[in-house]
C-alpha positions as CSV (number, residue, x, y, z in Angstrom):
1,M,32.2,-13.9,5.3
2,K,29.8,-15.4,7.9
3,R,26.1,-15.7,7.6
4,A,23.9,-14.1,10.3
5,Y,20.3,-13.1,10.7
6,L,19.1,-9.8,12.2
7,S,15.6,-8.9,13.3
8,L,14.5,-5.3,12.8
9,G,11.4,-3.6,14.2
10,S,9.9,-0.2,14.5
11,N,6.7,1.2,16.0
12,L,7.3,5.0,16.0
13,G,7.2,7.5,13.2
14,N,7.3,6.3,9.6
15,R,7.9,2.6,10.5
16,R,8.6,1.4,7.0
17,R,11.0,4.2,6.3
18,N,12.8,3.5,9.6
19,L,13.3,-0.2,8.5
20,Q,14.6,1.0,5.1
21,Q,17.0,3.5,6.7
22,A,18.3,0.9,9.2
23,L,19.0,-1.6,6.5
24,Y,20.9,1.1,4.5
25,L,22.9,2.3,7.5
26,L,23.9,-1.3,8.5
27,Q,25.7,-1.9,5.3
28,C,29.4,-1.3,5.1
29,P,32.4,-3.2,3.6
30,E,32.2,-5.7,6.4
31,L,28.4,-6.2,6.3
32,V,26.3,-7.0,3.2
33,V,22.5,-7.4,3.4
34,E,21.8,-10.4,1.2
35,R,18.1,-11.0,1.5
36,V,15.2,-9.3,3.4
37,S,11.9,-10.9,4.3
38,S,8.5,-9.3,3.8
39,I,7.4,-6.8,6.4
40,Y,4.9,-8.0,9.0
41,E,2.7,-5.9,11.2
42,T,2.8,-7.3,14.7
43,E,0.9,-6.7,17.9
44,P,3.1,-5.4,20.8
45,Q,4.3,-8.0,23.3
46,E,4.4,-7.4,27.1
47,V,3.9,-3.6,27.0
48,V,0.6,-3.7,25.0
49,C,-0.4,0.0,25.2
50,Q,1.7,1.1,22.3
51,P,1.4,1.1,18.5
52,W,1.8,-2.1,16.5
53,F,5.3,-2.9,15.1
54,L,6.5,-3.4,11.6
55,N,9.1,-6.2,11.7
56,L,11.3,-8.0,9.2
57,V,14.4,-10.2,9.2
58,A,17.5,-9.6,7.2
59,E,20.0,-12.3,6.1
60,I,23.4,-10.8,6.1
61,R,27.0,-11.8,5.2
62,T,29.6,-10.2,7.5
63,S,33.2,-10.4,8.4
64,L,32.4,-8.7,11.7
65,E,32.8,-10.9,14.8
66,P,29.5,-11.2,16.8
67,M,30.3,-8.5,19.4
68,A,31.3,-6.1,16.6
69,L,28.1,-6.9,14.8
70,L,26.1,-6.1,17.9
71,R,28.0,-2.8,18.2
72,R,27.3,-1.9,14.6
73,A,23.5,-2.6,15.2
74,Q,23.6,-0.4,18.3
75,Q,25.4,2.3,16.5
76,V,22.6,2.4,13.8
77,E,20.0,2.4,16.6
78,R,21.6,5.4,18.3
79,H,22.1,7.2,15.0
80,M,18.4,6.9,14.3
81,G,17.4,8.3,17.7
82,R,16.7,5.1,19.7
83,T,16.5,5.8,23.4
84,R,16.2,3.0,26.0
85,T,13.8,4.5,28.5
86,L,11.1,1.9,28.9
87,P,12.1,-1.8,28.5
88,K,9.9,-3.4,25.8
89,G,8.5,0.0,25.1
90,P,8.0,2.0,21.8
91,R,11.1,2.5,19.6
92,V,12.1,4.1,16.4
93,I,14.2,1.1,15.6
94,D,15.2,-2.1,17.3
95,I,17.9,-4.4,15.8
96,D,18.6,-7.8,17.3
97,V,21.2,-10.4,16.4
98,L,19.2,-13.6,16.1
99,L,21.7,-16.1,14.7
100,Y,25.4,-16.0,13.7
101,E,26.3,-19.1,11.7
102,D,25.6,-22.0,14.1
103,L,27.4,-20.4,17.0
104,V,26.2,-20.5,20.6
105,L,27.4,-17.6,22.6
106,N,26.7,-16.2,26.1
107,L,28.7,-13.0,26.4
108,E,28.0,-9.9,28.4
109,G,25.4,-8.0,26.4
110,L,25.0,-10.6,23.7
111,I,23.4,-14.1,23.7
112,V,23.3,-16.0,20.4
113,P,21.0,-17.5,19.4
114,H,18.7,-14.7,20.7
115,P,17.1,-16.2,23.8
116,A,13.6,-15.1,23.0
117,M,13.5,-15.9,19.3
118,T,11.8,-19.3,19.6
119,R,8.8,-17.6,21.4
120,R,8.3,-14.6,19.1
121,R,6.2,-15.0,16.0
122,F,7.3,-11.6,14.8
123,V,10.8,-13.0,14.5
124,L,9.9,-16.6,13.4
125,E,7.5,-15.6,10.6
126,P,9.9,-13.5,8.6
127,L,12.8,-15.8,9.4
128,A,10.8,-18.8,8.1
129,E,10.2,-16.9,4.9
130,L,14.0,-16.7,4.4
131,A,15.1,-20.0,5.9
132,P,12.3,-22.4,7.0
133,S,14.6,-25.4,7.3
134,L,17.3,-23.6,9.2
135,R,17.9,-25.5,12.5
136,H,18.2,-23.7,15.9
137,P,21.6,-24.6,17.2
138,L,20.3,-25.4,20.7
139,T,16.9,-27.0,20.2
140,G,17.7,-28.7,16.9
141,K,14.2,-27.8,15.6
142,T,13.7,-25.9,12.4
143,V,12.5,-22.4,12.2
144,A,9.2,-23.7,10.7
145,Q,8.7,-26.1,13.6
146,H,9.2,-23.2,16.1
147,L,6.8,-21.1,14.1
148,E,4.1,-23.7,14.5
149,E,4.4,-23.3,18.2
150,T,3.6,-19.6,18.2
151,L,0.3,-19.7,16.2
152,T,-1.6,-18.0,19.0
153,Q,0.3,-14.7,18.6
154,R,-1.2,-12.1,16.2
155,S,0.7,-10.8,13.2
156,R,-0.3,-10.0,9.6
157,P,1.6,-9.5,6.4
158,Y,2.1,-5.8,5.8
159,E,3.8,-5.8,2.4
160,L,6.4,-7.5,0.4
161,W,9.8,-6.0,0.7
162,E,11.0,-4.2,-2.4
163,D,14.4,-2.7,-2.9
């Protein structure tokens, strides 16, 4: 099984429950959630007139290939009522594939590593909690180094993740 990292976020409804439900729905024989970061409350980016997000990162083990993993994430989003009406707008759940082993992919609909992850504190902070010394396959920098570069963005710990 391969190691991958997923970012999950929600800013509509019961945000914490949405994250819990998404983690539960993602799991299948081909995908096991191994570790989950704490939850962080994060200021919206780009479209700022919307509720703050709750975000976390999950470390998973999967036998799914990268595109199949993306399809699984999108299936969970649809099941939970995600609609894509406003880019960067409010959402019940958002699941992004951040990293898949040390692969570098540029496929239609999927870029790995996630192209915006090095600029997003709401991704880097929970990822650094799980894997601070993990190196980005393109930049060669660690997650902790990238996190230092995003200190002007606002986020705050929301709560520790408990199973």
